Kinemage of the C-alpha trace (Angstrom):
@kinemage 1
@onewidth
@group {chain A} dominant
@subgroup {mainchain}
@vectorlist {calphas} color= white
{ca met a 1} P -17.589 70.353 -65.373
{ca arg a 2} L -21.091 71.469 -66.367
{ca arg a 3} L -21.890 67.936 -67.625
{ca ile a 4} L -20.698 66.461 -64.329
{ca leu a 5} L -22.855 68.878 -62.318
{ca leu a 6} L -25.878 68.092 -64.510
{ca phe a 7} L -25.307 64.365 -64.025
{ca leu a 8} L -25.060 64.781 -60.248
{ca leu a 9} L -28.240 66.867 -60.227
{ca ile a 10} L -30.131 64.171 -62.158
{ca leu a 11} L -28.760 61.477 -59.827
{ca glu a 12} L -29.798 63.464 -56.747
{ca thr a 13} L -33.271 64.114 -58.173
{ca ser a 14} L -33.735 60.410 -58.986
{ca phe a 15} L -32.632 59.516 -55.451
{ca cys a 16} L -35.207 61.916 -53.976
{ca phe a 17} L -37.998 60.503 -56.134
{ca ala a 18} L -37.035 56.989 -55.039
{ca gln a 19} L -37.718 57.986 -51.452
{ca ile a 20} L -41.299 59.123 -52.084
{ca gly a 21} L -43.729 56.556 -50.709
{ca ser a 22} L -41.104 54.465 -48.931
{ca leu a 23} L -40.990 53.945 -45.170
{ca ser a 24} L -38.306 56.435 -44.254
{ca pro a 25} L -36.679 56.597 -40.789
{ca glu a 26} L -38.766 59.699 -40.089
{ca ile a 27} L -42.044 57.928 -40.893
{ca leu a 28} L -41.062 54.883 -38.827
{ca thr a 29} L -40.284 57.140 -35.881
{ca lys a 30} L -43.683 58.772 -36.232
{ca leu a 31} L -45.411 55.368 -36.212
{ca lys a 32} L -43.517 54.215 -33.143
{ca gln a 33} L -44.304 57.443 -31.308
{ca ser a 34} L -48.003 57.151 -32.129
{ca tyr a 35} L -48.068 53.680 -30.595
{ca ala a 36} L -46.000 54.708 -27.569
{ca lys a 37} L -48.136 57.765 -26.807
{ca asp a 38} L -51.399 55.810 -26.788
{ca pro a 39} L -52.134 55.011 -23.108
{ca arg a 40} L -54.051 51.867 -24.213
{ca ser a 41} L -51.138 50.334 -26.128
{ca lys a 42} L -49.556 48.210 -23.416
{ca ala a 43} L -52.819 46.791 -22.049
{ca ala a 44} L -54.239 46.256 -25.549
{ca thr a 45} L -51.084 44.455 -26.708
{ca asn a 46} L -51.077 42.194 -23.662
{ca ala a 47} L -54.760 41.342 -24.056
{ca ile a 48} L -55.025 40.968 -27.835
{ca ser a 49} L -51.755 39.071 -28.370
{ca asn a 50} L -52.823 36.429 -25.843
{ca asn a 51} L -56.429 35.918 -26.944
{ca ile a 52} L -58.622 35.246 -29.973
{ca ile a 53} L -59.750 38.568 -31.453
{ca asn a 54} L -63.462 37.651 -31.583
{ca asp a 55} L -63.402 36.541 -27.934
{ca leu a 56} L -62.240 40.007 -26.912
{ca ser a 57} L -64.439 41.956 -29.318
{ca leu a 58} L -67.641 40.038 -28.515
{ca asn a 59} L -70.274 42.634 -27.677
{ca arg a 60} L -71.699 41.367 -24.378
{ca ser a 61} L -74.566 43.826 -24.532
{ca asn a 62} L -75.798 42.034 -27.669
{ca val a 63} L -75.630 38.501 -26.244
{ca gly a 64} L -79.041 37.028 -25.463
{ca lys a 65} L -80.913 40.031 -26.847
{ca thr a 66} L -82.280 38.242 -29.922
{ca asp a 67} L -84.643 35.287 -29.608
{ca his a 68} L -85.133 32.551 -32.196
{ca phe a 69} L -88.894 32.828 -32.622
{ca phe a 70} L -90.545 33.793 -35.901
{ca lys a 71} L -94.056 34.863 -36.809
{ca tyr a 72} L -93.849 33.240 -40.243
{ca lys a 73} L -91.962 30.003 -40.870
{ca val a 74} L -91.799 27.423 -43.650
{ca ser a 75} L -92.663 23.843 -42.705
{ca ile a 76} L -89.296 22.065 -42.644
{ca lys a 77} L -87.919 18.839 -41.182
{ca gly a 78} L -84.318 17.875 -40.473
{ca ile a 79} L -80.910 19.499 -40.847
{ca ser a 80} L -78.427 18.382 -43.513
{ca asp a 81} L -74.630 18.435 -43.236
{ca gln a 82} L -72.271 19.211 -46.107
{ca lys a 83} L -69.272 18.268 -43.915
{ca ser a 84} L -65.888 19.496 -45.229
{ca ser a 85} L -67.056 20.409 -48.708
{ca gly a 86} L -68.029 23.525 -50.611
{ca arg a 87} L -71.356 22.077 -51.767
{ca cys a 88} L -73.519 24.501 -49.778
{ca trp a 89} L -75.291 25.585 -52.993
{ca met a 90} L -76.295 21.993 -53.680
{ca phe a 91} L -77.471 21.278 -50.129
{ca thr a 92} L -79.312 24.595 -50.059
{ca gly a 93} L -81.106 24.056 -53.358
{ca leu a 94} L -82.145 20.546 -52.368
{ca asn a 95} L -83.249 21.825 -48.945
{ca val a 96} L -85.507 24.319 -50.725
{ca ile a 97} L -87.280 21.638 -52.763
{ca arg a 98} L -87.272 18.615 -50.408
{ca pro a 99} L -90.138 19.929 -48.195
{ca lys a 100} L -92.386 19.419 -51.216
{ca val a 101} L -91.586 15.684 -51.166
{ca ile a 102} L -91.982 15.489 -47.378
{ca asp a 103} L -95.420 17.139 -47.576
{ca lys a 104} L -96.540 15.162 -50.636
{ca tyr a 105} L -95.826 11.760 -49.083
{ca lys a 106} L -96.287 12.725 -45.407
{ca leu a 107} L -92.743 11.712 -44.490
{ca ala a 108} L -90.963 12.190 -41.164
{ca gly a 109} L -87.919 13.360 -43.114
{ca phe a 110} L -86.251 13.050 -46.514
{ca glu a 111} L -83.082 14.004 -48.394
{ca phe a 112} L -82.068 13.756 -52.022
{ca ser a 113} L -78.608 12.344 -52.756
{ca gln a 114} L -76.104 15.175 -52.903
{ca asn a 115} L -73.352 12.744 -53.887
{ca tyr a 116} L -75.268 11.708 -57.010
{ca leu a 117} L -75.468 15.286 -58.266
{ca phe a 118} L -71.905 16.027 -57.157
{ca phe a 119} L -70.569 13.276 -59.437
{ca trp a 120} L -72.252 14.812 -62.477
{ca asp a 121} L -71.353 18.334 -61.369
{ca gln a 122} L -67.658 17.491 -61.363
{ca leu a 123} L -67.773 15.653 -64.682
{ca glu a 124} L -69.669 18.510 -66.327
{ca lys a 125} L -67.293 21.123 -64.901
{ca ala a 126} L -64.340 19.142 -66.239
{ca asn a 127} L -65.943 19.089 -69.696
{ca leu a 128} L -66.664 22.826 -69.540
{ca phe a 129} L -63.039 23.585 -68.641
{ca leu a 130} L -61.708 21.459 -71.502
{ca glu a 131} L -64.117 23.152 -73.921
{ca ile a 132} L -62.875 26.557 -72.772
{ca met a 133} L -59.339 25.336 -73.481
{ca ile a 134} L -60.359 24.344 -77.003
{ca gln a 135} L -62.373 27.482 -77.734
{ca tyr a 136} L -59.639 29.791 -76.429
{ca ala a 137} L -56.673 27.776 -77.746
{ca ala a 138} L -55.659 30.591 -80.082
{ca lys a 139} L -55.381 32.999 -77.150
{ca ser a 140} L -52.143 33.430 -75.197
{ca leu a 141} L -51.747 32.059 -71.687
{ca asp a 142} L -51.994 35.566 -70.257
{ca asp a 143} L -55.388 36.160 -71.892
{ca lys a 144} L -57.773 36.999 -69.054
{ca thr a 145} L -60.186 34.131 -69.731
{ca val a 146} L -57.425 31.556 -70.233
{ca asp a 147} L -55.657 32.749 -67.092
{ca trp a 148} L -58.914 32.586 -65.083
{ca ala a 149} L -59.678 29.080 -66.362
{ca phe a 150} L -56.268 27.699 -65.426
{ca lys a 151} L -56.518 29.283 -61.983
{ca thr a 152} L -59.925 27.696 -61.345
{ca pro a 153} L -60.241 24.628 -63.599
{ca ile a 154} L -62.707 22.950 -61.248
{ca gly a 155} L -64.170 23.273 -57.752
{ca asp a 156} L -67.093 22.198 -55.624
{ca gly a 157} L -68.735 25.623 -55.421
{ca gly a 158} L -71.791 26.705 -57.357
{ca val a 159} L -75.086 28.568 -57.385
{ca trp a 160} L -78.795 27.862 -57.952
{ca asn a 161} L -78.544 27.467 -61.722
{ca ser a 162} L -75.736 24.935 -61.202
{ca leu a 163} L -78.259 22.774 -59.362
{ca thr a 164} L -81.071 23.198 -61.876
{ca asn a 165} L -78.708 22.476 -64.783
{ca leu a 166} L -77.869 19.137 -63.176
{ca ile a 167} L -81.401 18.137 -62.200
{ca asp a 168} L -82.819 18.956 -65.626
{ca lys a 169} L -80.161 16.768 -67.257
{ca tyr a 170} L -79.577 13.946 -64.749
{ca gly a 171} L -82.634 13.841 -62.497
{ca leu a 172} L -82.535 12.999 -58.787
{ca val a 173} L -82.186 9.972 -56.525
{ca pro a 174} L -82.854 9.498 -52.797
{ca lys a 175} L -79.901 9.819 -50.455
{ca asp a 176} L -80.094 6.108 -49.564
{ca val a 177} L -79.574 5.139 -53.202
{ca met a 178} L -76.219 6.933 -53.492
{ca arg a 179} L -74.855 7.787 -50.083
{ca glu a 180} L -72.007 10.118 -49.233
{ca thr a 181} L -68.445 8.784 -49.308
{ca lys a 182} L -65.339 9.875 -47.449
{ca asn a 183} L -64.345 12.007 -50.411
{ca ser a 184} L -67.732 13.567 -51.093
{ca asn a 185} L -67.762 14.709 -47.471
{ca asn a 186} L -64.141 15.874 -47.725
{ca thr a 187} L -63.619 17.275 -51.209
{ca arg a 188} L -60.265 19.032 -50.866
{ca tyr a 189} L -58.004 16.242 -52.147
{ca leu a 190} L -60.377 15.206 -54.917
{ca asn a 191} L -60.547 18.836 -56.082
{ca asp a 192} L -56.742 19.057 -56.085
{ca ile a 193} L -56.304 15.836 -58.090
{ca leu a 194} L -58.926 16.833 -60.654
{ca ala a 195} L -57.451 20.329 -61.011
{ca thr a 196} L -53.955 18.930 -61.555
{ca lys a 197} L -55.132 16.525 -64.254
{ca leu a 198} L -57.277 19.136 -65.988
{ca arg a 199} L -54.480 21.695 -66.131
{ca glu a 200} L -52.268 19.051 -67.730
{ca asp a 201} L -55.024 18.171 -70.187
{ca gly a 202} L -55.647 21.836 -70.946
{ca leu a 203} L -52.028 22.332 -71.976
{ca glu a 204} L -52.181 19.272 -74.212
{ca leu a 205} L -55.314 20.515 -75.984
{ca arg a 206} L -53.639 23.876 -76.608
{ca ser a 207} L -50.602 22.055 -77.982
{ca leu a 208} L -52.773 20.019 -80.366
{ca phe a 209} L -54.329 23.248 -81.628
{ca asp a 210} L -50.875 24.784 -82.163
{ca lys a 211} L -49.963 21.740 -84.261
{ca lys a 212} L -53.053 22.411 -86.417
{ca thr a 213} L -54.635 19.102 -85.396
{ca asp a 214} L -58.024 18.347 -86.952
{ca ala a 215} L -60.917 19.647 -84.822
{ca lys a 216} L -62.559 16.218 -84.627
{ca lys a 217} L -59.344 14.635 -83.389
{ca ile a 218} L -59.100 17.292 -80.684
{ca gln a 219} L -62.668 16.492 -79.605
{ca asp a 220} L -61.862 12.764 -79.622
{ca arg a 221} L -58.848 13.423 -77.410
{ca lys a 222} L -61.041 15.441 -75.058
{ca val a 223} L -63.367 12.465 -74.662
{ca glu a 224} L -60.374 10.271 -73.802
{ca met a 225} L -59.383 12.797 -71.151
{ca leu a 226} L -62.892 12.720 -69.721
{ca gln a 227} L -62.659 8.935 -69.440
{ca asp a 228} L -59.860 9.463 -66.912
{ca ile a 229} L -61.926 12.070 -65.060
{ca tyr a 230} L -64.896 9.673 -64.940
{ca lys a 231} L -62.683 6.959 -63.432
{ca ile a 232} L -61.298 9.311 -60.787
{ca leu a 233} L -64.818 10.370 -59.838
{ca ala a 234} L -66.133 6.803 -59.739
{ca tyr a 235} L -63.205 5.686 -57.583
{ca asn a 236} L -63.891 8.501 -55.112
{ca leu a 237} L -67.676 8.842 -55.183
{ca gly a 238} L -69.005 5.585 -56.588
{ca glu a 239} L -70.730 5.251 -59.944
{ca pro a 240} L -74.175 6.882 -60.254
{ca pro a 241} L -77.126 4.518 -60.665
{ca thr a 242} L -79.048 4.416 -63.924
{ca glu a 243} L -81.940 2.498 -62.347
{ca phe a 244} L -82.938 1.699 -58.766
{ca thr a 245} L -85.774 0.436 -56.576
{ca trp a 246} L -87.144 2.500 -53.729
{ca arg a 247} L -89.903 2.518 -51.155
{ca phe a 248} L -90.600 4.689 -48.133
{ca glu a 249} L -92.293 4.680 -44.753
{ca asp a 250} L -94.469 7.687 -43.907
{ca lys a 251} L -94.709 9.405 -40.536
{ca asp a 252} L -97.548 7.038 -39.554
{ca asn a 253} L -95.279 4.021 -40.244
{ca lys a 254} L -97.213 3.061 -43.355
{ca leu a 255} L -94.949 1.368 -45.907
{ca ser a 256} L -95.247 2.190 -49.600
{ca glu a 257} L -94.955 -0.294 -52.431
{ca thr a 258} L -91.535 -0.889 -53.966
{ca lys a 259} L -91.099 0.795 -57.344
{ca thr a 260} L -88.356 0.884 -59.950
{ca tyr a 261} L -87.137 4.268 -61.105
{ca thr a 262} L -84.602 5.956 -63.294
{ca pro a 263} L -83.160 9.168 -61.832
{ca met a 264} L -85.256 11.175 -64.283
{ca ser a 265} L -88.503 9.316 -63.601
{ca phe a 266} L -87.921 9.700 -59.861
{ca tyr a 267} L -87.452 13.466 -60.287
{ca lys a 268} L -90.613 13.785 -62.367
{ca glu a 269} L -92.697 11.779 -59.896
{ca met a 270} L -91.399 13.442 -56.736
{ca leu a 271} L -91.568 17.039 -57.932
{ca thr a 272} L -94.009 18.927 -60.097
{ca ile a 273} L -92.082 22.222 -60.055
{ca gln a 274} L -90.679 23.917 -63.147
{ca phe a 275} L -87.369 25.662 -62.578
{ca asp a 276} L -88.347 28.283 -65.145
{ca asp a 277} L -90.946 29.398 -62.590
{ca tyr a 278} L -88.142 30.774 -60.413
{ca val a 279} L -86.304 34.065 -60.863
{ca met a 280} L -82.812 34.866 -59.569
{ca leu a 281} L -82.491 38.199 -57.791
{ca met a 282} L -79.547 40.074 -56.353
{ca asn a 283} L -78.715 43.079 -54.228
{ca asp a 284} L -75.416 44.469 -55.523
{ca pro a 285} L -75.143 48.235 -54.905
{ca ser a 286} L -71.899 48.378 -56.897
{ca arg a 287} L -73.896 48.323 -60.159
{ca ala a 288} L -77.155 49.731 -61.502
{ca tyr a 289} L -80.487 48.450 -60.188
{ca tyr a 290} L -83.418 47.300 -62.352
{ca lys a 291} L -81.054 45.747 -64.882
{ca leu a 292} L -80.596 42.159 -66.030
{ca tyr a 293} L -77.083 40.732 -65.688
{ca glu a 294} L -75.449 37.473 -66.742
{ca ile a 295} L -72.136 36.091 -65.506
{ca glu a 296} L -70.118 34.409 -68.240
{ca phe a 297} L -69.114 30.791 -67.487
{ca asp a 298} L -70.963 30.894 -64.154
{ca arg a 299} L -72.402 27.457 -64.812
{ca asn a 300} L -71.321 23.838 -64.631
{ca val a 301} L -72.932 22.307 -67.726
{ca met a 302} L -71.634 23.281 -71.170
{ca glu a 303} L -75.137 23.685 -72.635
{ca gly a 304} L -76.617 24.849 -69.332
{ca lys a 305} L -77.645 28.260 -68.087
{ca asn a 306} L -75.341 30.884 -66.621
{ca trp a 307} L -76.279 32.731 -63.441
{ca lys a 308} L -78.636 35.419 -64.769
{ca phe a 309} L -80.173 37.839 -62.284
{ca ile a 310} L -82.146 41.018 -61.779
{ca asn a 311} L -80.350 43.518 -59.551
{ca leu a 312} L -82.711 45.192 -57.085
{ca pro a 313} L -82.674 47.321 -53.930
{ca val a 314} L -82.602 45.195 -50.812
{ca glu a 315} L -86.048 46.300 -49.584
{ca glu a 316} L -87.686 44.824 -52.675
{ca leu a 317} L -85.922 41.491 -52.191
{ca lys a 318} L -87.142 41.420 -48.596
{ca gln a 319} L -90.741 41.965 -49.678
{ca tyr a 320} L -90.614 39.021 -52.102
{ca ala a 321} L -88.901 36.857 -49.489
{ca lys a 322} L -91.532 37.657 -46.873
{ca glu a 323} L -94.393 36.785 -49.223
{ca ser a 324} L -92.732 33.488 -50.155
{ca ile a 325} L -92.237 32.465 -46.526
{ca lys a 326} L -95.804 33.423 -45.618
{ca asn a 327} L -96.924 31.019 -48.355
{ca asn a 328} L -94.726 28.181 -47.051
{ca glu a 329} L -92.083 28.486 -49.795
{ca ala a 330} L -88.424 28.303 -48.776
{ca leu a 331} L -85.939 30.383 -50.755
{ca tyr a 332} L -82.417 29.806 -52.007
{ca phe a 333} L -80.371 32.479 -50.245
{ca ser a 334} L -76.673 33.336 -50.256
{ca cys a 335} L -74.673 35.770 -48.202
{ca asp a 336} L -71.317 36.562 -46.617
{ca val a 337} L -71.883 34.226 -43.676
{ca gly a 338} L -68.482 34.782 -42.059
{ca lys a 339} L -69.164 38.429 -41.331
{ca gln a 340} L -70.318 39.063 -37.754
{ca leu a 341} L -71.353 35.452 -37.079
{ca asn a 342} L -71.678 34.406 -33.442
{ca ser a 343} L -71.779 30.663 -34.029
{ca glu a 344} L -72.446 29.813 -30.366
{ca glu a 345} L -75.601 31.920 -30.384
{ca gly a 346} L -76.470 31.043 -33.969
{ca leu a 347} L -76.776 34.780 -34.582
{ca leu a 348} L -75.816 37.006 -37.511
{ca ser a 349} L -75.842 40.605 -36.289
{ca val a 350} L -73.863 43.730 -37.175
{ca asp a 351} L -73.552 44.289 -33.398
{ca asn a 352} L -71.975 40.927 -32.541
{ca tyr a 353} L -68.347 42.089 -32.538
{ca asp a 354} L -67.077 45.557 -31.670
{ca tyr a 355} L -63.679 45.804 -33.347
{ca glu a 356} L -63.672 49.597 -33.175
{ca ser a 357} L -63.754 49.641 -29.373
{ca leu a 358} L -61.165 46.885 -29.145
{ca tyr a 359} L -58.630 48.653 -31.353
{ca gly a 360} L -59.749 52.247 -30.975
{ca ile a 361} L -59.784 52.426 -34.777
{ca lys a 362} L -62.666 53.260 -37.119
{ca phe a 363} L -63.878 50.684 -39.695
{ca gly a 364} L -66.251 52.367 -42.106
{ca met a 365} L -66.795 50.688 -45.510
{ca asp a 366} L -70.340 50.405 -46.804
{ca lys a 367} L -71.710 47.433 -48.776
{ca lys a 368} L -70.692 48.802 -52.177
{ca gln a 369} L -67.153 49.529 -51.021
{ca arg a 370} L -66.818 46.065 -49.533
{ca ile a 371} L -67.871 44.471 -52.821
{ca ile a 372} L -65.545 46.397 -55.138
{ca thr a 373} L -62.523 45.814 -52.879
{ca tyr a 374} L -63.121 42.031 -52.491
{ca glu a 375} L -63.811 42.567 -48.783
{ca ser a 376} L -67.234 40.966 -49.046
{ca gly a 377} L -69.194 38.761 -51.390
{ca ser a 378} L -71.477 35.764 -51.555
{ca thr a 379} L -69.560 33.030 -49.713
{ca his a 380} L -72.253 30.606 -48.591
{ca gly a 381} L -75.658 29.367 -49.705
{ca met a 382} L -78.450 28.524 -47.250
{ca ala a 383} L -82.227 28.243 -47.233
{ca leu a 384} L -84.257 31.232 -46.053
{ca val a 385} L -87.182 29.724 -44.138
{ca gly a 386} L -88.572 32.237 -41.640
{ca val a 387} L -89.199 35.900 -40.906
{ca asp a 388} L -90.254 37.773 -37.783
{ca val a 389} L -92.022 41.115 -38.178
{ca asp a 390} L -93.158 44.066 -36.076
{ca thr a 391} L -96.742 45.319 -35.739
{ca asn a 392} L -96.419 47.016 -39.133
{ca glu a 393} L -95.288 43.775 -40.796
{ca lys a 394} L -91.761 45.168 -41.209
{ca pro a 395} L -89.071 42.465 -40.977
{ca ile a 396} L -87.095 42.339 -37.724
{ca lys a 397} L -85.099 39.174 -38.252
{ca trp a 398} L -84.792 36.170 -40.552
{ca met a 399} L -84.549 32.413 -40.010
{ca ile a 400} L -81.983 30.495 -42.063
{ca glu a 401} L -81.651 26.739 -42.493
{ca asn a 402} L -77.950 25.924 -42.682
{ca ser a 403} L -76.194 22.746 -43.864
{ca trp a 404} L -73.507 22.452 -41.188
{ca gly a 405} L -75.252 19.806 -39.104
{ca ala a 406} L -77.709 19.995 -36.199
{ca thr a 407} L -75.039 20.894 -33.621
{ca ser a 408} L -74.036 24.070 -35.479
{ca gly a 409} L -75.607 27.428 -34.650
{ca his a 410} L -79.025 27.277 -32.998
{ca asn a 411} L -79.917 23.596 -33.539
{ca gly a 412} L -78.626 23.824 -37.106
{ca tyr a 413} L -80.318 27.153 -37.898
{ca leu a 414} L -79.115 30.746 -37.915
{ca thr a 415} L -80.997 33.912 -37.019
{ca ala a 416} L -80.057 37.057 -38.939
{ca thr a 417} L -81.119 40.527 -37.845
{ca asp a 418} L -82.697 42.681 -40.526
{ca glu a 419} L -79.755 45.101 -40.315
{ca trp a 420} L -77.333 42.236 -41.011
{ca phe a 421} L -79.560 41.104 -43.903
{ca asn a 422} L -79.216 44.563 -45.459
{ca glu a 423} L -75.413 44.487 -45.303
{ca tyr a 424} L -74.440 40.895 -46.099
{ca met a 425} L -77.283 39.277 -48.064
{ca phe a 426} L -76.608 39.103 -51.814
{ca arg a 427} L -78.708 36.500 -53.654
{ca leu a 428} L -82.253 35.181 -53.534
{ca val a 429} L -84.179 32.791 -55.764
{ca val a 430} L -87.922 33.435 -55.683
{ca leu a 431} L -90.946 31.917 -57.383
{ca lys a 432} L -92.088 34.379 -60.040
{ca lys a 433} L -95.629 34.432 -58.676
{ca tyr a 434} L -94.392 36.431 -55.665
{ca val a 435} L -92.660 39.047 -57.856
{ca asp a 436} L -94.514 41.992 -59.408
{ca gln a 437} L -94.963 42.088 -63.173
{ca lys a 438} L -92.945 45.286 -63.623
{ca thr a 439} L -89.886 43.576 -62.157
{ca leu a 440} L -90.427 40.440 -64.235
{ca glu a 441} L -90.466 42.585 -67.375
{ca ile a 442} L -86.750 43.188 -66.740
{ca leu a 443} L -86.168 39.561 -67.775
{ca lys a 444} L -86.902 40.668 -71.351
{ca gln a 445} L -83.833 42.919 -71.370
{ca thr a 446} L -80.670 41.836 -73.146
{ca pro a 447} L -78.482 40.901 -70.176
{ca ile a 448} L -75.351 42.853 -69.375
{ca lys a 449} L -72.506 40.308 -69.527
{ca leu a 450} L -70.142 40.229 -66.566
{ca pro a 451} L -66.853 38.286 -66.442
{ca pro a 452} L -66.418 35.390 -63.986
{ca trp a 453} L -63.545 37.217 -62.275
{ca asp a 454} L -65.767 40.157 -61.312
{ca pro a 455} L -65.263 41.043 -57.585
{ca met a 456} L -68.848 40.194 -56.722
{ca phe a 457} L -68.659 36.689 -58.171
{ca ser a 458} L -65.119 35.593 -57.332
{ca phe a 459} L -66.558 33.995 -54.166
{ca asp a 460} L -69.156 32.085 -56.263
{ca asn a 461} L -71.351 30.372 -53.673
């Protein structure tokens, strides 16, 4: 009898523990009563269920309160359009450097070919993935790096160093020499096909390793796999030129002579910049400031550079940005563009949408909390090209050149309030000459390595 009672006691105790944390009838009743007692519930349900949330939460008192004028502005011409692709980083980087060509040759407008660089970006990313498969072949499939690689074998996203890796290796061509195609403008299906093939290839390389295949034979098989990737890319994007002829007409309708170029000779003639003259900066309050960080595998080229950055307080980034703009230098800039964007006004403001008043519920995470919970991160790259200041030269708002076409935002541009900049700006690339020497000394530190699946970098744009 005692054993039976003990068994029943254990069973009852286990049953009680099973109830902890579950939605019991009592808790459900409490939730229903809370909703029923709120005098706003019926009207709020009727309104919100029949309308778009941002239409109802739009803060009318903020509409029309911010103009699109700026005291300091970089000389720029023309708006680019990445269409339905994730190549914002590429468009942004090229938008930062193309004004130098426009000024040098007195052009009415100019664009480098994004499709040309995209071809090489995808081929290089495919090679990097296959190399990761080879290097980590001894690891199990649930190893964190192997798992991450199979989840994201390839994509069209990237950052500043992705662009510089490509240009340093493959050069540049004008947009007219290798125009966009249907599938460079719409990358979803190409990304899916490449990812499917690479995952298949990755498994085969791991199988060859398990069979103790000679390392050279594995590398030879990798090259054969890349032949298929090259064909897929060429079918979708066209084959990149190795040589081309080009001439231009300046803004005064004066025609230049026709010259023959390679992509590398064109790059060297058009631009005199050195990418080592730029420094990558970040404002990430989830980790220590005044430290150098490097994100493993945050690159596209096997022998290229990872994203390596100095983490700084936001006010210091703003000072460097302001000095750059005042000296007619655009900056690579990335942010969480989807947060508080009023696309009709072309305005990024923390006061655009009032969700708290709409729901009667408090939303209170700060920037650090949003980062560590995956609520916010760098989702989109654009060019920072203007700043407006008060009488004390303190920034009020910022001008951003987007790559969503001239009909998006305010004639293709966005205006961000300084408060929004504080909360949702993450990355800047600045010429070193606008950064103080004490900060540049941080580049001598041994970088703290961060994994590619870190919350801050899972967005990777």
